[in-house]
N, C-alpha and C positions, 0 to 999 in steps of 0.2 A: 187489473190483470196485466201480467208482463207481456209486452209485445216485442217482436224481433224484426230487425232490418239490417241492411248493410250500407255503409257510407264510404265515400272516397275521402281518405284522410292521409295527408302527408305522403302522397304518392303510392299508397296501398289501399286495399279494401279492408275495412274493419266491420266485423259482425258485432252488433250491439243488442243488448236486452234493455228495455226501458219501461218505466211505470211512473205515473203521477204527474203533477203539475206544480210549478213553483220554482224557487231557486234551484239551480242545477247541482246535483251531487254525483260525481264520477267515482265509481268503485273499481279498483284495480286489483285483479287476482294475482296469485303467486304461482310457484312451481310445485307440483305439476297439476295445475287446476284449469279453470275456465270461468266464464261469467257465472256458472251455476254455483260456485262456492259462496255467492252472495244471496242465495235463494231465500234465506231467512230475513234479509234486510230490506227487500223491496217493499213489502206491504207496510211495515212500521214506518219507514221513512216517507213513503208516499202519503200515509195517513197523517203524518206530522206536517204535511204541506210542502214536500220537496219533490222535484223531478229527479228520479233516480235512473242513472244509466251505467251499465256495466258492460264493457267490451270484452270480447276475446282479444287479448293483446296480440301483437304481431308474433307469428310463429306458433300460435295456438288456435285450436278449434276451427271455426268456419272463417276466420280471418286469413289474410294472405301470409304465406311462409316464404319470405325472401330467401334465396339460396346463398347469397354472400354473407359469410359470418360477420363481417364488419357492419352489416346492416342492422345489427342488434345492439348497437352502442347505447349508452345512457342518453346521448343527445337525440338519437332516433326515437327512443321510447318517450322522452319528454316531449319531443316534437309531435308524436302521435296524440298525446293528451291535449296539448294546446290546439292542435288541428281538429281534434274531436270536439272540443268545447266550441270552437268557432263554427264547425260544420253543423252543430246543433243550434246555431243561431244565437249563441250567448257570447258575451264579452268576458265574463268571469264565472267562476264556479268554486265549489268546495271539492277537495280531492281527498279520497280515502284509499289506502292501499294495505294489503296484507302480504307477508313474505316478500317476494321480489317486487310485488306491487307497491310495497312500502318505500323502498329506495326510489322508485319512479315517482311516487307522490311527494316524498321529501325533496327530491331534486327539482321537481316541477315548481314547488314553492320557492326553492332556493334560486332557481334561474329566472322564474317569471312571477315574482311576488305581485306584479300588477294584475295578474290574471287569477291567482289563487286567493280566495277570500279566507279560507281556513284549510288546514291540512291535518289529517289523522293517520297514524301509522299503527298497524297491528303486528306484533311479534318483533319486527326489525326496527330498532330505534333510529333516530335521526342520524344522518351521515356526518362524520367528522373525518376528513381525508387524512389517511396515515402518511407517514414519512416515506414509505416504500411501497412498491406494487404488491397488492394483496396475494396474488398467486405465488409470487416469489417468497413472500413471508411464510405462507402455509407450506410451501414446498420444503423449506428449511426446517420449520417447526415439526412437521410430521413425516419427513423423509418421502414426500410425494404421495402419502397415503390419505391425505385429507380429501374429502369428496369433491371439492372444487377442482383439485388437480386431476382426480380420476375423470371427472367430466370433461376435462381438456384433452384427454387421450382420444385421438381421432377414432370415432366409430364405436368405442368401447361401451359406454353407457347407452348409446343409441341402440346397439344390438341387444344389450342386456334387458332393457325395458321393452323393446319391440318384440322380443321373443314371445311373450305372453303379456300384453299390456294390462289386461284386467287383473291378473295375478300380481303383477308388479305394483299396480296402484293399490290393490287391496293390502299388500304387505306394507307399503310405504305410508299410506294414510293411517293404518293402525299403529305401525311402529313409531311414528312421530307424534302420536296422540298422547293425551294425558292418561289414557287407559292402559297403555303398554307397560310391562314390567321395566323398571329402570328408566322411566320417562324423565327427560330433562338432563340426561348425562350425555353431553356432546361427544365425549371420547368413545362411548359405546356405539352411538348411532352414526357418527359422521366420519370416522376413521375406517378406511376401506381395505379389505384384503384384495390387492390388485389382481390376483390370479382367479379368485372366486367371484368377485364383483361386489357391488355396494349392497345388494339385497340379500346376500348369502346368509347373514346371521339375523336378519329381521324375521320375527315370528309371523306365521300365517294364522290369523285367528279363525277358529271354527265358526264363530258368529261375529258379526260386525258390532261395534259399540253402538249405543242407542242413538247417537247423533248422526250416524251414517247408515242409510238403508241400501239394500241391494239395488234398488232402482236408482239411487244417487250414484252408485258405483257404475251402473250401466251407462248413465248419462255421461259421466266423466270419461269412461272408456271409449265411448263413441266419438268423443272430441279428439282422440288421439289416433284416429284411423290413418292420418297422414304421417304418423311417426312422432318421435320425440326430438328430432334434430333441431327444429326451430327453437324449441324451449331450451334445449341445452346450449344453444348458441349464445344465450344471455350470459351464461357462465364463462364462455370463451372470450368475452369482452371485458372481464374484470380488470385486467392490467391496462387494456386500452382505455377503459373508463377512467382509471387513475390518471393516465396521461391527459385525457381530454378535460378533466376537471381541475387541472393545475391552477387556472385563474381564480378558482373559488377556494383555494387552500386557506384554511382558518376562517372561512365564511360560515355564518350561522343562519339557520332558518329563522326569519323574523316574523313570518306569518303566524297568526294565532294557531296553536297546535295542541294536539292530544295524542298521547301514546298509551296503548293498551297491550298487555302481555300476560301470559300464563306462567305460573310458578313451576310447571312441569314441561315448559317449552325448551327445546334444546338450543334454540338460537340465542336467547338472552344469557345462556350459560357459556357462550363463546369466550375465549380468553380476552379479558379486559372489558367485556360488555357489562358485567354486574356493576363495576365501578362507574362506567359511563352512565348507566341508568340512574344510579344514586346521585350523580352530579347534574342530571338533566335540568332540574329546576333552577340551578345556578347558571348553567350554560345557555339556557333558552328562556329568557325572561317572558316570552309570550306563550310559554306552555301554560294552558289555562288552569291546570291543576297538577298535582304530582302524578307520576305515571300510575295508571290504573292496573293493579295486579289482581288477576283472577285465580283464585285458589283451585288447585286440581286440574287446571286447564293446560293442555299440551299445545302443540304448534298450530293447530287448525282453529284459531281463535274464534272467528265469527261463526264457525260451524259447531264447535264444541260448546260454546257459551253464548248462543244467540240472544237470549233475554238480556243478559248483562251488557253485551256489546251494543245492542239496540238502544238500551237506556242511556248508555254513555254517549253514543253518537247523536241521538236525538237531543239530549241535553246540551251537548257541545254545539251542534249546528243551530239549535234554536237560540242559544245565547249570542250567536254571531249574526243572526238573520237581520238584514237591513243595513249592516255596517258598510257594505260596498258602495 
């Protein structure tokens, strides 16, 4: 059974959910989610002999929400993961991330390969630092209409999502899922009408898709009673992260790795990303197998396809057990 508690980590308080005993597996959620996005992974991973821990990351849910925007840099986020592993009494762990949690997982493996025994990313592939700051690149490519740039407009997305959090989350989770019309087309989903907002053209489903219940939506909505600013501050550090990671330019994740994504996910359709995914087996010699493609799956990988994700994760983690 999943248990909950709060730990002092890296100068803040992190709420965690945990289950099981054995080698530690840390599960990192994305935007706009919480520990609850991993609800289908706890029991299978625990049954396979792992200690499973999923935090509400900083700025989310019952964890602390620092006010300073700069407190959400990739170094802070990686620091939280390392601090959490140590606060749990472990020296090493496996780290798995989805959406924004994937870059945190990949960077944790990149920066601290001595701590990370294995790393898995869902939706977002491993990081390869570009030649220019990402916000500036997208500003030029989409004339400021890309959702990253919209999120960087002070207070705009905060107010849009905060006006009716449950309705916003309902539209976003459905709109980015494999069940939505036109799923996987980033131009349609991620380019924003700056006057009307990001959610303006996202459909509102009369009924939720089978993988998401009204109770799940209630749980997620409750985690945003403190607003969306902390979560949005992650995006407001994209160019700052590019500056901070200069020492790792051209560095590659060498930790044993697994990448899983859906063919109707809008993120792998980003400009240049399909080519990157195709080259991953050559770029990352420790990728344990070619990227795992889930047919008909949208962005919410482990929620939309829990059976396939659980099988892939258990197989990956079991193959690495004891290597540390």
